[in-house]
C-alpha positions in Angstrom: 86.4 1.0 3.3 87.3 4.5 4.5 83.7 5.3 5.9 84.2 1.7 7.9 87.5 2.9 9.1 86.4 6.2 10.5 83.4 4.4 11.9 85.2 2.0 13.7 87.5 4.7 14.9 85.1 6.9 16.2 83.3 3.9 17.9 86.4 3.0 19.5 87.7 6.4 20.9 84.3 8.2 21.4 80.8 6.4 21.3 81.4 3.2 23.2 83.6 5.0 25.9 81.1 7.6 26.5 78.2 5.1 26.4 79.8 2.8 29.0 80.5 5.8 31.5 77.0 7.0 31.2 75.8 3.5 32.0 78.4 3.2 35.1 77.3 6.4 36.7 76.1 5.3 40.0 74.6 8.2 41.3 71.7 7.8 39.0 69.3 4.7 38.6 69.4 2.2 36.1 66.6 3.8 34.2 68.1 7.3 34.2 71.2 5.7 33.3 69.8 4.0 30.1 67.7 6.7 29.2 70.8 9.4 29.1 72.8 6.8 26.9 70.0 6.7 24.2 69.3 10.4 24.3 73.1 10.7 23.9 73.4 8.0 21.0 70.1 9.7 19.2 71.6 13.2 19.6 75.2 12.5 18.1 73.5 10.2 15.5 71.3 13.1 14.4 74.3 15.3 14.4 76.5 13.2 12.1 73.7 12.2 9.7 72.3 15.8 9.2 76.3 17.2 9.0 77.0 15.0 6.1 73.8 16.4 4.3 74.5 20.1 5.1 76.3 20.8 1.5 73.2 21.2 -0.8 75.9 21.2 -3.9 76.3 17.6 -2.9 72.8 16.7 -4.0 71.9 17.1 -7.7 68.5 17.5 -7.0 68.9 19.8 -4.1 70.9 22.2 -6.3 68.5 22.1 -9.2 65.8 22.7 -6.9 63.4 19.7 -8.2 62.0 16.4 -6.4 63.6 13.1 -6.7 60.4 11.9 -8.6 60.8 15.1 -11.0 60.1 14.3 -14.8 62.1 15.3 -17.8 60.2 18.3 -18.5 60.7 19.6 -14.9 64.5 19.1 -15.1 64.4 21.0 -18.3 62.5 23.9 -16.5 64.4 24.0 -13.5 67.5 24.0 -15.3 66.6 27.1 -17.4 65.4 29.1 -14.0 68.5 27.9 -12.2 70.9 28.9 -15.3 69.6 32.3 -15.3 70.3 32.9 -11.4 73.6 31.2 -11.4 74.9 32.8 -14.8 78.4 33.9 -14.3 76.9 37.6 -15.6 74.6 37.6 -13.2 75.7 35.8 -10.2 78.1 38.3 -8.1 79.7 35.2 -6.3 83.7 35.1 -6.7 82.7 31.1 -7.8 80.0 31.9 -10.4 81.4 30.0 -13.2 82.5 26.8 -11.1 78.8 27.1 -9.8 77.5 27.3 -13.0 79.4 24.5 -14.5 78.3 22.3 -11.6 74.6 23.1 -12.6 75.7 21.9 -16.2 77.0 18.6 -14.7 74.0 18.2 -12.7 71.4 18.9 -15.8 73.7 16.4 -18.1 73.0 13.6 -15.4 70.1 14.1 -14.4 68.6 14.3 -18.0 70.1 10.9 -18.8 67.9 8.0 -17.5 70.6 5.8 -17.3 73.1 8.2 -15.7 70.2 9.3 -13.3 69.7 5.8 -12.4 73.4 5.1 -11.6 73.5 8.2 -9.8 70.6 7.5 -7.6 71.9 4.3 -6.5 75.6 4.6 -6.4 76.6 8.1 -6.5 78.1 10.8 -8.7 81.3 9.0 -8.8 79.7 6.1 -10.3 78.8 7.7 -13.5 81.9 6.8 -15.6 82.2 3.2 -14.3 80.8 0.0 -16.0 77.6 -1.3 -14.5 78.9 -4.9 -13.8 82.2 -3.5 -12.0 79.9 -1.1 -10.3 77.5 -3.8 -8.9 80.5 -6.0 -7.9 82.5 -3.0 -6.0 79.4 -1.8 -4.1 78.4 -5.4 -3.1 81.6 -6.2 -2.0 82.0 -2.7 -0.2 78.6 -3.5 1.6 79.6 -7.1 2.6 82.9 -5.8 3.9 81.0 -2.9 6.3 78.8 -5.7 7.7 81.6 -8.0 8.1 83.8 -5.9 10.1 80.9 -4.7 12.1 79.9 -8.4 12.9 83.5 -9.0 14.5 83.1 -5.7 16.5 79.8 -6.2 17.8 81.4 -9.9 19.0 83.9 -8.0 20.9 81.9 -5.1 22.4 79.1 -7.5 23.7 81.7 -9.9 25.4 80.3 -8.7 28.9 77.5 -11.0 30.3 75.1 -7.8 30.3 75.5 -7.5 26.8 75.3 -10.6 25.6 71.6 -10.5 24.7 72.3 -7.3 22.6 74.4 -9.7 20.5 71.7 -11.4 18.9 69.8 -8.2 18.3 72.2 -6.3 16.6 73.4 -9.6 14.4 69.3 -9.9 13.9 69.3 -6.1 12.7 72.3 -6.4 10.9 70.9 -9.1 8.5 67.7 -7.2 7.9 69.7 -4.2 7.2 71.7 -6.0 4.4 68.7 -7.5 2.9 66.7 -4.1 2.9 70.3 -2.5 1.3 70.4 -5.3 -1.3 66.8 -4.8 -2.6 67.6 -1.0 -2.7 70.5 -1.2 -4.8 69.9 -4.2 -7.0 66.4 -5.0 -6.7 63.6 -4.1 -8.7 62.7 -0.5 -9.7 59.3 -0.8 -7.9 61.4 -1.3 -4.4 62.5 2.7 -3.7 62.3 5.0 -1.2 58.8 7.0 -0.4 59.1 10.4 -2.0 57.1 11.9 0.3 59.3 11.4 3.1 62.7 11.4 1.0 62.0 14.0 -1.5 65.7 14.7 -2.3 67.5 12.1 -0.7 68.9 9.5 -3.1 69.1 5.8 -2.5 73.0 6.0 -2.2 72.7 9.0 0.6 70.3 6.8 2.3 72.5 3.9 2.5 75.2 6.2 3.6 73.1 7.4 6.6 72.4 3.7 7.5 76.0 2.8 7.4 76.6 6.2 9.7 73.7 5.3 12.1 74.8 1.6 12.5 77.2 2.1 15.6 74.5 4.1 17.5 72.3 1.1 17.0 74.5 -1.3 18.0 75.1 0.9 21.4 71.4 1.6 21.9 71.0 -2.2 21.8 74.0 -2.3 24.7 72.2 0.2 26.7 68.6 -1.5 26.6 70.2 -4.8 27.2 71.9 -3.5 30.1 68.8 -2.4 31.6 66.8 -5.8 31.5 69.9 -7.5 32.6 69.6 -9.7 35.7 72.5 -11.3 37.2 71.1 -14.5 38.8 74.4 -15.6 40.3 74.6 -12.3 42.0 70.9 -12.6 43.2 71.0 -16.0 44.6 74.4 -15.3 46.4 72.9 -12.4 48.1 69.9 -14.3 49.0 71.9 -17.2 50.5 73.8 -14.5 52.6 70.3 -13.4 53.8 69.0 -17.1 54.4 72.4 -17.7 56.2 71.9 -14.8 58.5 68.3 -15.6 59.4 69.6 -19.3 60.1 72.0 -18.1 62.2 69.2 -15.9 64.2 67.4 -19.2 64.6 70.1 -21.1 65.6 70.7 -18.7 68.6 67.1 -18.7 69.5 67.3 -22.4 69.9 70.7 -22.4 71.8 69.3 -19.9 74.6 65.9 -22.3 74.8 68.3 -25.3 75.2 70.1 -23.3 77.7 67.2 -22.2 79.5 66.0 -25.5 79.7 68.8 -27.4 80.8 69.2 -24.7 83.8 65.4 -25.1 84.9 66.4 -29.2 84.8 69.2 -28.6 87.2 67.7 -26.1 89.3 67.4 -27.8 93.2 64.4 -27.3 95.5 64.4 -27.7 99.5 61.6 -29.7 101.4 59.9 -28.7 104.6 63.0 -30.6 106.6 65.6 -28.3 104.8 66.7 -31.0 102.6 67.6 -30.7 98.9 65.6 -32.3 96.4 65.0 -32.7 92.8 61.5 -32.2 91.5 60.1 -35.6 90.4 56.8 -34.5 88.7 54.7 -34.5 85.4 56.7 -31.1 84.5 60.0 -32.5 84.9 59.4 -35.3 82.3 57.9 -32.7 79.9 60.8 -30.6 80.3 63.0 -33.5 79.7 61.1 -34.3 76.3 61.5 -30.6 75.2 64.9 -30.9 76.1 65.3 -33.7 73.8 63.3 -32.5 71.2 65.2 -28.7 71.0 68.7 -31.0 70.9 67.2 -33.0 67.8 66.2 -30.1 66.0 69.4 -28.0 66.8 72.0 -30.6 65.7 70.5 -30.6 62.0 70.4 -26.9 61.9 73.8 -26.5 63.2 75.2 -29.1 60.9 73.2 -27.0 57.8 74.6 -23.9 58.8 78.2 -25.3 58.7 77.9 -26.7 55.3 76.7 -23.7 54.2 79.1 -21.5 55.4 82.0 -23.8 54.1 80.1 -23.7 50.8 79.9 -19.8 50.5 83.4 -19.5 52.0 84.9 -22.0 49.4 82.6 -21.8 46.3 82.9 -24.5 43.7 84.2 -22.8 40.2 81.8 -23.7 37.8 82.3 -22.6 33.9 79.4 -21.8 32.1 79.0 -23.6 28.6 79.8 -20.8 25.7 76.4 -19.2 24.5 75.7 -19.7 21.2 74.8 -16.8 18.8 70.9 -16.7 18.6 70.2 -15.6 14.9 66.9 -16.8 13.5 66.9 -19.3 10.8 64.6 -17.3 8.6 66.8 -14.0 8.8 69.6 -16.3 7.2 67.4 -18.0 4.8 66.3 -14.7 3.7 69.8 -13.1 3.4 71.1 -16.1 1.6 68.2 -16.2 -1.0 68.2 -12.4 -1.8 72.2 -12.2 -2.3 72.1 -15.3 -4.5 69.2 -13.6 -6.6 70.9 -10.2 -6.9 74.7 -10.7 -6.6 74.9 -13.9 -8.5 72.8 -13.4 -11.7 
């Protein structure tokens, strides 16, 4: 619970505000902002995980200088070599006696098969606990961690551009819970590859997953921001562009209408000096064009006025709440795994 509280506090005070600030920097393009946010998250996550593993005395395998798949003979051989180095008579350090006692405690744990299995899965503090109690405590701790972060993910993805990330994070959370349950309570043939994790125990690996989960959530938020398209804003911008274009067309039609009208009213003089009006075939064509222009201009003007009114006073529309999209296969697998390993 303490780790969950620290993770939530760092998320609220540092990680999320900094990520949001990077994503809002308008002087960079969207692609650059998302790239900077992801680089920031990876850097902080790497620093956080590495800082937790900087103390070699916390890992008994590193303390004895052996791999996690070492045999009992390898453990005895490593203990003899390390005991010579750390013996108080030959170790000039001020904490020589404490370091030697720590080495003996590590040998007692790793040389015992049952204690070694408990240490690998649940940490050094689990050695003195009952196995059933330990499994219940670990299961509740894992469930509470993911439950707390499920609530936090919902609140951190309330913005429209982050709602797509919510389903991604929830799917990842379910898969991590299944993976963690198999590591802790599954069969022994399901283990971390020794070639990649020669010293890291399962307990330390699970702790690293918990430390990296907030960064995974913020990374999903950054990626969803990059791929988000505000359809309503795009439609509104397109509507204004069409309105400007229609206004220009209407203005051109009005100018053409005025020109035709002026040509119809223009008087002429005959040879005797009297004023007459042109009555010819061209006048008839102009009259037809004028009527056609009026018939085209009126509907366009009405349509323009209607669009202006609609844009000036838009009708509010409340969208239906979006459902959380968690694949059914992920839920089914999670239920089966939990029922298999936690309710036995």
